[in-house]
N, C-alpha and C positions, 0 to 999 in steps of 0.2 A: 502495499500500499505503499502510497508517495507520502501520505500525508502523516505525520508520527509528535510528541512533545517530544516540545526540547530537552535536552539532556545536558547537566551544569555540571563540572565547568570545561566538561570538552567541546561543548559548542559555542562558548564562549570564543574563541578565536574567528573562526571562516563564519559567526554574523558578525563580526566588525568587518571583512571584506567583503561579506555578500552584500551588505547596509550601505556601503561606501555607494556601490552600484544602483542598487533596489529606488535611494533617494537623487539619482537623476533623470531626469524631463528633458528625454529629446527636444520639444517642441516647448517647455519653459525651462532653458537653465537656471535661468532665476529665482526658481526652484528649490534645486540643490541642496547636497550639504557644498561645503567650503570647504578648503585642506586644513584649514585652521579648526573648525569644527571636527573634522575624522582627525585631527593630532588631538584635540581630545577625550574622542570617544577611546581612542587605540590606550592615552592615558588612564582611563578609566577602567575600559578592562584586563589593562594589565593589574590593575594594584585588587581588583575583587579575586583575582586567580590568584594571586599572594596572600589572602585574608582568606580565599575558598573554606582551606581548614582549619580555621575560626571558625566560622561560619555554618560550616553541614556542623559541630558544637553545640552552636547556638538553636542551629533548627533543631534539635532535639528536647528543648526545652520550650519555644518560643515560637506561637502558631502563626503569627504576622510574619516573621524570618524564613520560616518554612512557605511564605506565598509571596515571598521578595521576589521569585521572576518565576514567571509559571509560560506555559503560551504553548505554540507548534509549530514545525516549520513542515516543508512542500517540500521533497524532491523529486529530482528527473537526471536520469541518469545516474543519481548516487552527487548529485550535485545539488546542495540550494537556493531553490528558485524565488520562495516565500516566508513570510513569516507574522505570524500573531503575539506581541508580546504583550501581557495583561500584567498584570498588580495590582496588592491588595492595597486603598487605601487606609496609612496607619495600622491598627488595629479593629476596625469597621468591618460593615459587610457591604462595601460600599469598595470597587473596582477601579481600574481605569486601564484602559486599552493604549499603551504608549508607544506602540509600533503596529500600523500594519503594511507587509512593503512588499513587492513584489520587481523581480528584475524585468527590466523595462522589453526586454525580446517576451517576455512571456504574460506578458499581459494584456487580459482580451480572453481570458479564458479560462473565468471566472475561480482562478485560485485563492483572489481575494476573500471571497461571497463565502467558500467550503471551510478555509481557515479560521474566519472571523466566526461565521456559523457552529462548526465546535468547537470553538473559544467563550463562545457564549452560553451554549449547551454545558461545557464543562463547568462553568458561573457556578449555573444555577445549582448542578447538583455541588459545592460546594456552598449552598446556602444563599449567595450573594443575592441584594438587594433591586442593585442596578448595575448598571457602569456607563462611563462616559471616555470622555474621547475627542482631540483636537484636531481638524482637515484647513491645509487650505483653501482660502473664501472660494481660489480658480480652479479647483482641480475640483471641475462637475464630475468626471464619474466615481471618484469618490467617495462627494457629497451623496450625490444621487446612490450608490452602493449603500449606505449609510441611512439614510432615510429609509430605503426599500428594506431594509432590516427591524423597522421601525424606531428608530431614534430620531427626538425631538433634538430641534434648534435651541440652545437658550443662553448663548453666553455669548463673548468676542475675544481675542488676544489680537494686540497688534505688537507685529516686532516692529523695532528700530534699529538704527545700528549709525555708527559715524566712524572715520579715521583719523579721528581728532590724532596729532602728532604731540602736541603744546599742552599745556598748565591753561587749564583757565582761571583768569582772578575770579577771586571769590565773592559771593558776596555775602552780605551781612544774613543771621537768622534774624529775622523780624521781632521785633518788641514784646515782651508780653509771653518769649518759651525760651525753653531751655533746652539744649542737649545732653544724652552723655549715653557713652559705649551699655553696648546690649553683649553681657556675658553668653558663652554658649549654650547652660543650660536653660537659662532664663528666655532664650529666646523666640523655644516654641511658644511660651506663655507668651509675650508681650505680640505677634500678632496675634496668635486666639482670642486675646482679651479686643485687641482693634479690630479686628473683622468681622466681631460676634459684635461689636455697632455700626459697623459701616459697610457691611459690603451687601448689593440691595438686593429685595425680596425675591427678583426670579434667578436670583444662583438658589437658593436653598432647598428647590430640590433638590439639584445634583453634585449641589457644592455645599450639604449643611456645613454650621462652624459650630460641631463637632469636638469636643475635647483631648476623644480617641485618634481624631485624624492628624490632630498637631502634634501631639506627645509624643516625643519617640518609645518605642518598646524600650522596656531597659535594657534587658541585656543588647539590644542596639548603640545605648550609648555611647560606650565607650570605643566601639567602632570609627565614631565618626570623625574625631582627631586623630588617627593611625592611618585611614582613608586618607585627608586634605594630606596630611603631611605626605602619603605613597603621589598622590596627586602632582604634589610640590601647589598649592594652590594657597593664596592667605584672602582670607573671606573675613569683613571686617563690619558689624551693623551697628547701628545707634537708633536709637527710637531720641522724637520730639516726644514733649510736653509743654502739658500749660500749666506757666509759671505761677499764680492763681491756684489753683487745685491737681496739679501733678499729671491731670489724665492725658493720658499717652494720645496724640489726635496722628501720628507720621512715626512709618518704622521702613529705614532703608537699609540697602545693604554692598559695598561692592566687591566683587568678587574677578581675581586673579592670579595666574596662572603668575611661577615664581620663578623660572625656567622657561628659555625661550621657546616662541611657539604659541598654538589654541589663542585662546578667544578671550576677553574679558568682557566682564559684565557689571550691570546695576538692575538694581529692583528697587520701586520707591513704593509702598502701599501708605494713601493719603485721606484722612476726612477729607468731603468733597467739602464737607464747614468751612474748612480752613487752608480754603484754596491759596494764596499768601504767603503758602508755605514752599508752595511748588518749584517757584524758580529756583529759589535755595537750596532745597533738598539735589536735583536732577545739578546745577553746576556745582554742588557742593564733590556726588559722587562718583563723577563723573571729571571731576580736576583728579580725584583720586586715584581713580582708573589708570589714566592718563600717567600718573603721576607713579602709580608702584608696579603699574605692568606700560614701558612706553612701549612703543613700535607695532601694535597692537589697534586691531579691530575693535571700538567697545559694540555690545548689544545690550538690548535695553527689553523686555518683555512689557505693555501696560496692559492692562483692561481695559477695555476700548470705553466703560463706565467714568474711569478717572478724568475725566475733560479735560481739567487745567493738568495732570501731570501730562497729558497727548501737546499739550500746548505750551508746553513750557519746553517738553523735550525738542519741538521745533525748534523753539525758540533761541534753543542750545545748540544747534547744528546736527541736531539726528536726521537722518531724512526715512523714511518708513521702507521697508524691505516685504513682509508680509504682512499680509493680515487672517487673522482663521477666528472659523467657527468653530464653538462649542455644541457637541452637541451628546445629549446621557438617555441612558433606554433603561424604563423598569423594567425588572427581571422576572 
């Protein structure tokens, strides 16, 4: 049978090579994986392979770790030509479909539909409540496939990028606010409390703000710093809060490789009622990314409902690369 479950860690390396081809689009080359993105993927895979003996032991004691990477591959003539990756969202019964990929020369054969159908069947057997995924907004064949399987469109994200090479002049933090670093151990809590207040209602069906989505499994927490070290990355987060009552109104982070290659990234989550912070947050974290990871492209994913952050990104020189539709399915 051409379809089989993913076998880890043995499938990691061949899947990395296959995905570099699967996420190329001859008719839309701008959609494809860039060489710097591929460098990050390869480093992540190498890090996972080094950690896998530890992961295997921890999986014996943690159900959520057992569901860290599941899925199916499609093989023809002994070669992987398609894959679907799924992952449990924290320790909930919600799942993310992270990857659906088929090599360009094998598209149009129904492979993606068969893989995804099999994955959804498997999720139902595991007691999954729902599944969610993202698709490039102009990828009509993929979008049509997901809709035909019952997925509904509920949100979206805009991917920005810039090749800014020199540090920007930092803007002052608006009066009435304070900023402080966020410790790794507290990061999930800050994001959880902020999202609980600011996420719009239309997201809550498929992206509910549940503690178990944010809080990492206890056994997984020690692996975070080790994985970051193996990947050679620097990640620093801050929260911005009102001086009057210390309520968090924004969380932001820069993430840069500490060796050559790869992509820098920034993230910002901002309470829409405090839009005046957008320019400061974007400029500050872009400056940090450019200074700490010079000579690299900087990526910035922004939920499409954070209008102030979107406008600020464009003001600071970011350009839109892609837009994504978010789709969900109740199982």
